[in-house]
C-alpha positions as a Python dict, from the first residue, in 0.01 Angstrom:
ca = {
    (1, 'X'): (0, 0, 0),
    (2, 'X'): (169, -311, 177),
    (3, 'X'): (138, -661, 12),
    (4, 'X'): (189, -980, 224),
    (5, 'X'): (336, -1263, 35),
    (6, 'X'): (123, -1568, 48),
    (7, 'X'): (265, -1878, 241),
    (8, 'X'): (345, -2159, 5),
    (9, 'X'): (221, -2420, 246),
    (10, 'X'): (-136, -2281, 202),
    (11, 'X'): (-83, -2343, -177),
    (12, 'X'): (-17, -2701, -112),
    (13, 'X'): (-343, -2770, 79),
    (14, 'X'): (-539, -3042, -79),
    (15, 'X'): (-234, -3201, -257),
    (16, 'X'): (-156, -3541, -147),
    (17, 'X'): (228, -3482, -149),
    (18, 'X'): (271, -3108, -96),
    (19, 'X'): (513, -3110, -387),
    (20, 'X'): (766, -3345, -226),
    (21, 'X'): (750, -3644, -464),
    (22, 'X'): (587, -3965, -348),
    (23, 'X'): (352, -3950, -39),
    (24, 'X'): (550, -4199, 154),
    (25, 'X'): (887, -4002, 126),
    (26, 'X'): (843, -3768, 416),
    (27, 'X'): (631, -3962, 669),
    (28, 'X'): (909, -4048, 894),
    (29, 'X'): (1256, -3891, 914),
    (30, 'X'): (1384, -4075, 615),
    (31, 'X'): (1392, -3768, 398),
    (32, 'X'): (1573, -3565, 661),
    (33, 'X'): (1928, -3726, 640),
    (34, 'X'): (1968, -3797, 1007),
    (35, 'X'): (2029, -3589, 1319),
    (36, 'X'): (2340, -3394, 1420),
    (37, 'X'): (2655, -3447, 1198),
    (38, 'X'): (2515, -3749, 1019),
    (39, 'X'): (2523, -3714, 636),
    (40, 'X'): (2781, -3417, 681),
    (41, 'X'): (2951, -3501, 343),
    (42, 'X'): (2638, -3392, 154),
    (43, 'X'): (2440, -3157, 364),
    (44, 'X'): (2685, -2975, 595),
    (45, 'X'): (2997, -2975, 404),
    (46, 'X'): (3015, -2599, 345),
    (47, 'X'): (2938, -2543, 736),
    (48, 'X'): (3217, -2774, 820),
    (49, 'X'): (3464, -2622, 571),
    (50, 'X'): (3395, -2274, 739),
    (51, 'X'): (3435, -2412, 1079),
    (52, 'X'): (3719, -2660, 1057),
    (53, 'X'): (3879, -2619, 716),
    (54, 'X'): (3929, -2876, 443),
    (55, 'X'): (4182, -3060, 655),
    (56, 'X'): (3871, -3206, 835),
    (57, 'X'): (3811, -3432, 548),
    (58, 'X'): (4179, -3542, 508),
    (59, 'X'): (4446, -3469, 246),
    (60, 'X'): (4377, -3494, -111),
    (61, 'X'): (4412, -3838, -268),
    (62, 'X'): (4619, -3730, -553),
    (63, 'X'): (4878, -3575, -327),
    (64, 'X'): (4908, -3907, -153),
    (65, 'X'): (4976, -4117, -458),
    (66, 'X'): (5313, -4003, -505),
    (67, 'X'): (5499, -4026, -849),
    (68, 'X'): (5254, -4150, -1126),
    (69, 'X'): (5446, -4355, -1380),
    (70, 'X'): (5391, -4252, -1734),
    (71, 'X'): (5137, -4447, -1955),
    (72, 'X'): (5352, -4611, -2245),
    (73, 'X'): (5251, -4795, -2543),
    (74, 'X'): (5413, -5150, -2578),
    (75, 'X'): (5595, -5298, -2870),
    (76, 'X'): (5799, -5614, -2913),
    (77, 'X'): (6125, -5646, -3080),
    (78, 'X'): (5978, -5881, -3333),
    (79, 'X'): (5722, -5635, -3423),
    (80, 'X'): (5989, -5378, -3497),
    (81, 'X'): (6149, -5596, -3740),
    (82, 'X'): (5833, -5757, -3904),
    (83, 'X'): (5649, -5404, -3939),
    (84, 'X'): (5965, -5229, -4052),
    (85, 'X'): (5800, -5073, -4373),
    (86, 'X'): (5494, -4938, -4185),
    (87, 'X'): (5700, -4790, -3925),
    (88, 'X'): (5927, -4609, -4194),
    (89, 'X'): (5598, -4446, -4315),
    (90, 'X'): (5521, -4351, -3960),
    (91, 'X'): (5866, -4194, -3927),
    (92, 'X'): (5958, -4418, -3630),
    (93, 'X'): (6222, -4614, -3834),
    (94, 'X'): (6517, -4552, -4052),
    (95, 'X'): (6762, -4786, -4232),
    (96, 'X'): (7118, -4683, -4207),
    (97, 'X'): (7451, -4838, -4310),
    (98, 'X'): (7499, -4964, -3958),
    (99, 'X'): (7161, -5129, -3943),
    (100, 'X'): (6812, -5009, -3849),
    (101, 'X'): (6727, -4713, -3631),
    (102, 'X'): (6401, -4684, -3417),
    (103, 'X'): (6288, -4373, -3227),
    (104, 'X'): (6019, -4512, -2988),
    (105, 'X'): (5948, -4223, -2764),
    (106, 'X'): (5636, -4308, -2573),
    (107, 'X'): (5699, -4689, -2609),
    (108, 'X'): (5819, -4953, -2382),
    (109, 'X'): (6029, -5218, -2571),
    (110, 'X'): (5965, -5583, -2471),
    (111, 'X'): (6167, -5890, -2568),
    (112, 'X'): (6068, -6120, -2865),
    (113, 'X'): (6167, -6447, -2987),
    (114, 'X'): (6474, -6485, -3210),
    (115, 'X'): (6557, -6115, -3277),
    (116, 'X'): (6885, -6137, -3441),
    (117, 'X'): (6896, -5816, -3630),
    (118, 'X'): (7147, -5550, -3538),
    (119, 'X'): (6935, -5247, -3427),
    (120, 'X'): (6982, -4928, -3250),
    (121, 'X'): (6676, -4816, -3037),
    (122, 'X'): (6577, -4484, -2852),
    (123, 'X'): (6280, -4581, -2629),
    (124, 'X'): (6118, -4440, -2315),
    (125, 'X'): (6155, -4773, -2140),
    (126, 'X'): (6256, -5139, -2179),
    (127, 'X'): (6250, -5469, -2025),
    (128, 'X'): (6573, -5614, -1892),
    (129, 'X'): (6528, -5923, -2122),
    (130, 'X'): (6480, -5675, -2425),
    (131, 'X'): (6797, -5487, -2333),
    (132, 'X'): (6990, -5819, -2322),
    (133, 'X'): (6866, -5936, -2662),
    (134, 'X'): (6959, -5614, -2834),
    (135, 'X'): (7303, -5615, -2677),
    (136, 'X'): (7357, -5971, -2767),
    (137, 'X'): (7275, -5908, -3126),
    (138, 'X'): (7529, -5623, -3140),
    (139, 'X'): (7280, -5339, -3124),
    (140, 'X'): (7251, -5040, -2883),
    (141, 'X'): (6960, -4906, -2675),
    (142, 'X'): (6921, -4557, -2516),
    (143, 'X'): (6644, -4525, -2245),
    (144, 'X'): (6459, -4188, -2176),
    (145, 'X'): (6377, -4313, -1832),
    (146, 'X'): (6689, -4522, -1729),
    (147, 'X'): (6640, -4803, -1478),
    (148, 'X'): (6776, -4728, -1136),
    (149, 'X'): (7049, -4988, -1054),
    (150, 'X'): (7036, -5108, -695),
    (151, 'X'): (7339, -5012, -501),
    (152, 'X'): (7484, -5249, -252),
    (153, 'X'): (7464, -5127, 93),
    (154, 'X'): (7801, -5151, 275),
    (155, 'X'): (7731, -5211, 638),
    (156, 'X'): (7962, -5050, 884),
    (157, 'X'): (8093, -5263, 1168),
    (158, 'X'): (7958, -5150, 1490),
    (159, 'X'): (8215, -5021, 1744),
    (160, 'X'): (8267, -5261, 2015),
    (161, 'X'): (8160, -5166, 2359),
    (162, 'X'): (8492, -5274, 2509),
    (163, 'X'): (8680, -5003, 2324),
    (164, 'X'): (8431, -4737, 2433),
    (165, 'X'): (8469, -4840, 2796),
    (166, 'X'): (8846, -4823, 2783),
    (167, 'X'): (8831, -4477, 2613),
    (168, 'X'): (8605, -4372, 2895),
    (169, 'X'): (8830, -4503, 3174),
    (170, 'X'): (9135, -4324, 3040),
    (171, 'X'): (8998, -3991, 3167),
}
């Protein structure tokens, strides 16, 4: 015996919304999302991907960003000296015969006011003024990400056109 499935549209007869939410929602074409390719980001994305590929939507944003700088914690030179005891407990600092040693991997070192202690620091990054202050006090600093020094561009003198014409005439 063959059964025929009952249509859903007949089940909704008598209901005001036909299971579509508010009764005003489907009166016009407002629920359809437009005609043609409008709303393609949401409704027809899979069809577009199959037809044209992912290049249709442009390159991925993460690929266009380039190199992303690492997120570093920030600390001042004054904080290193003032919080020396707590930094020893954390394993960041040591006291040696030559002075204080700090291992600040994952930190960026910033300048402070009146830092006169002789310290040696291993940090991920540092500001120019912090590097100057440490070196003035007689300390040393090693950077994980060393700053790139700008090289001076040497401009070559262009060859004069007169010389080129003289060479051409000698043939």
